[in-house]
Every structure is written in structure tokens, then in C-alpha cells.
N, C-alpha and C positions, 0 to 999 in steps of 0.2 A: 306726612300726608300722602306723598307719592307712593311710598312703600306700602301704606295701607291700601291705597287704590289698586296697586298692582297685585298685592296678595289676595285681594277680594274680587278681582276681575271687574273693577269699576271703571267705566270708560271716562277718562278725563282728557281735556284738551290742552291743559297747561297747569302750571303750579297753582294759579289762582283758583281754578275749578277744583283742584284736589283739596285745597284749604277750605273752600266753601263747603265741600261735601262733608268734612269732619266738623263743621260748625264754627270754623274760625272766621273772623271778620277780615275782609280784604279791602284795602284802601288804594285809591289811585292817587299818585303824586306826580307833580310836574317834574319832567326830566329834560334832558337836553335833546334838541331836535335832531342832532346828529347821532344819537344813540338808537340806531335802527336795528330791527330784527331781520336777519337774512333768512328768508324762507324759500324763495324761488331764485332760479338762476339770474333773472333780471335784476334782483336786488344787489347782486355783486357789482353791477355797473354803478348804481347809486353809491355804494360803499367806496368804490374806487374814486368817484368824483369828490366825495367828502374827504377822503384821505389826501387827495391831491390839493384840495383847498387849504388843508391844515399844514402843508409843508412849505 
């Protein structure tokens, strides 16, 4: 789906939007609260705190 979007100059924001664009169904499932996405520099501090609490 991502390859298709890139080859066809389709603007996508993530894997889910790429899949939806080609007609696939996307589902949201429960995950762990410590499975975070690091997008901004401030997210690194949260990741550090999570890792510290696990050791």
C-alpha cells in the first residue's frame, strides 16, 4: 500500500491511511500503554521514563 502511494504521488500520513486508500479495512486494537510513538524530541523523555520503570 505504501509503495503504491509513493509510486502514484498520493499523500499519506501513515500505514493505515495507505491501506484505506487502496480499499483495505483498518482496525484499531488495544495495545500496551507503554508502546508509544516517538515523534517529537519531548517524546524521548517519556520513553526514558518508561524504560527506567521497567528496569
